C-alpha positions as CSV (number, residue, x, y, z in Angstrom):
1,M,169.5,155.8,191.2
2,D,170.3,158.8,188.9
3,A,166.7,159.9,188.9
4,I,166.7,159.9,192.7
5,A,170.1,161.7,192.8
6,Q,168.5,164.4,190.6
7,G,165.6,164.7,193.0
8,R,163.0,163.7,190.4
9,S,161.7,160.5,191.8
10,L,161.3,161.7,195.4
11,E,159.1,164.6,194.3
12,S,160.8,166.9,196.8
13,R,161.6,170.6,196.2
14,V,164.4,170.3,198.7
15,S,166.2,167.5,196.9
16,K,165.8,169.3,193.6
17,H,167.7,172.3,195.1
18,T,170.3,170.1,196.7
19,S,173.6,169.3,195.0
20,P,173.6,165.9,193.2
21,F,176.6,165.0,195.3
22,I,174.7,165.4,198.6
23,N,171.6,163.6,197.2
24,E,173.8,160.7,196.1
25,M,175.5,160.6,199.4
26,L,172.1,160.4,201.2
27,M,170.9,157.7,198.9
28,T,174.1,155.7,199.3
29,Q,173.6,155.9,203.0
30,I,170.1,154.5,202.7
31,E,171.4,151.6,200.6
32,K,174.2,150.9,203.1
33,T,171.6,150.9,205.9
34,L,169.4,148.4,204.0
35,L,172.4,146.2,203.4
36,F,173.3,146.3,207.1
37,Y,169.8,145.5,208.3
38,Q,169.5,142.7,205.7
39,E,172.4,141.0,207.6
40,Y,170.7,141.7,211.0
41,P,166.9,141.4,210.5
42,D,166.3,141.2,214.2
43,R,167.2,144.9,214.5
44,I,164.8,146.1,211.8
45,D,162.0,146.9,214.2
46,R,164.2,149.1,216.4
47,R,165.4,151.0,213.3
48,I,161.9,151.5,212.1
49,N,160.9,153.0,215.4
50,R,163.9,155.4,215.3
51,L,162.9,156.4,211.7
52,K,159.4,157.3,212.9
53,G,160.9,159.8,215.3
54,E,163.5,161.2,212.9
55,W,163.2,164.9,212.2
56,D,162.9,165.8,208.5
57,I,164.4,169.0,206.9
58,E,161.1,170.9,207.2
59,R,160.9,170.3,210.9
60,V,164.5,171.2,211.5
61,L,164.2,174.4,209.5
62,E,161.0,175.5,211.2
63,T,162.5,174.8,214.6
64,N,165.7,176.6,213.8
65,A,163.9,179.7,212.4
66,S,161.5,179.8,215.4
67,F,164.4,179.6,217.9
68,L,166.3,182.4,216.1
69,A,163.3,184.6,215.9
70,L,162.4,184.2,219.6
71,F,166.0,184.6,220.7
72,G,166.4,187.8,218.6
73,L,163.1,189.3,220.0
74,F,164.0,188.3,223.6
75,M,167.5,189.8,223.3
76,S,166.3,193.0,221.7
77,L,163.8,193.4,224.6
78,V,166.1,192.5,227.4
79,L,169.3,194.1,226.2
80,R,167.6,197.0,224.5
81,R,169.8,196.5,221.4
82,T,167.8,197.1,218.3
83,W,170.2,195.2,216.0
84,F,169.1,191.9,217.6
85,I,165.8,192.4,215.7
86,L,167.7,191.4,212.6
87,L,167.7,187.8,213.7
88,P,164.0,187.3,213.4
89,V,163.9,189.3,210.2
90,I,166.6,187.1,208.6
91,A,165.1,183.8,210.0
92,L,161.6,184.6,208.8
93,G,163.0,185.8,205.5
94,F,164.7,182.5,205.0
95,L,161.5,180.6,206.0
96,L,159.5,182.6,203.5
97,Q,162.1,181.9,200.8
98,H,161.9,178.2,201.6
99,A,158.1,178.2,201.5
100,I,158.2,179.9,198.0
101,Q,161.2,178.3,196.4
102,G,161.8,175.1,198.4
103,W,165.3,176.3,199.2
104,C,167.1,178.7,201.5
105,P,170.8,178.9,202.7
106,P,170.2,177.0,205.9
107,V,168.8,174.0,204.0
108,S,172.1,173.5,202.2
109,L,173.9,173.5,205.6
110,F,171.4,171.0,207.2
111,R,171.5,168.7,204.1
112,R,175.3,168.6,204.4
113,F,174.9,167.4,208.0
114,G,172.6,164.6,206.7
115,V,169.2,166.0,207.5
116,R,166.8,164.2,205.1
117,T,163.5,165.0,203.5
118,K,160.3,163.1,204.5
119,E,160.5,161.3,201.2
120,E,164.1,160.0,201.9
121,I,163.1,158.9,205.4
122,R,160.1,157.1,204.0
123,L,162.3,155.5,201.3
124,E,164.4,153.9,204.0
125,L,161.3,153.0,206.1
126,Y,159.6,151.2,203.2
127,G,162.9,149.5,202.2
128,L,163.2,148.1,205.8
129,R,159.6,147.0,205.7
130,M,160.2,145.2,202.4
131,L,163.2,143.4,204.0
132,R,161.1,142.5,207.0
133,G,158.6,140.9,204.6
134,D,155.7,143.3,205.1
135,F,155.0,143.3,201.3
136,S,156.0,139.7,200.5
137,D,152.7,139.1,198.8
138,V,153.4,142.0,196.4
139,L,157.2,141.7,195.9
140,E,159.0,138.4,195.6
141,I,162.7,139.0,196.5
142,G,163.3,136.2,199.0
143,S,164.9,133.9,196.4
144,L,167.4,136.5,195.2
145,P,171.0,136.8,196.6
146,L,171.3,139.3,199.5
147,R,172.9,142.1,197.5
148,S,170.4,141.7,194.7
149,Q,167.5,142.0,197.2
150,V,168.6,145.5,198.3
151,E,169.2,146.5,194.6
152,Q,165.7,145.3,193.7
153,I,164.2,147.2,196.6
154,M,166.0,150.4,195.7
155,E,164.9,150.0,192.1
156,K,161.3,149.5,193.1
157,L,161.2,152.4,195.5
158,S,162.9,154.8,193.1
159,R,160.3,154.5,190.4
């Protein structure tokens, strides 16, 4: 789990620039989710469908920047206030910084609110699929105690 908390195993520039505390919080939430759905396997399909529609940090950041840029342009045109043009400049600057570095100030805020990377979403998705038995021919966990099954899945996925 330490490698994941450091952002190394997930190969994500965002997780590398996120505080270890936030990364650990997000990974703990994934583990708790897997433990919950292990108790209620009949709900796994519904959760998988929700995960497929979950917005990752990239999509949230792009949408936010686009909205602020369009809003700033619209307000500067309608109200004839030139200072509104700063909104698109700042939003696009942050988007450029994120594209180059993998981090910008809004990313930290969104991560604190629990917005996850694609890799973190996929980690939960594959963990749920393992619990459902999609990979039973590859990974034998059915004979392990319930808690050990989730630990085994988290270990396999974090490599």
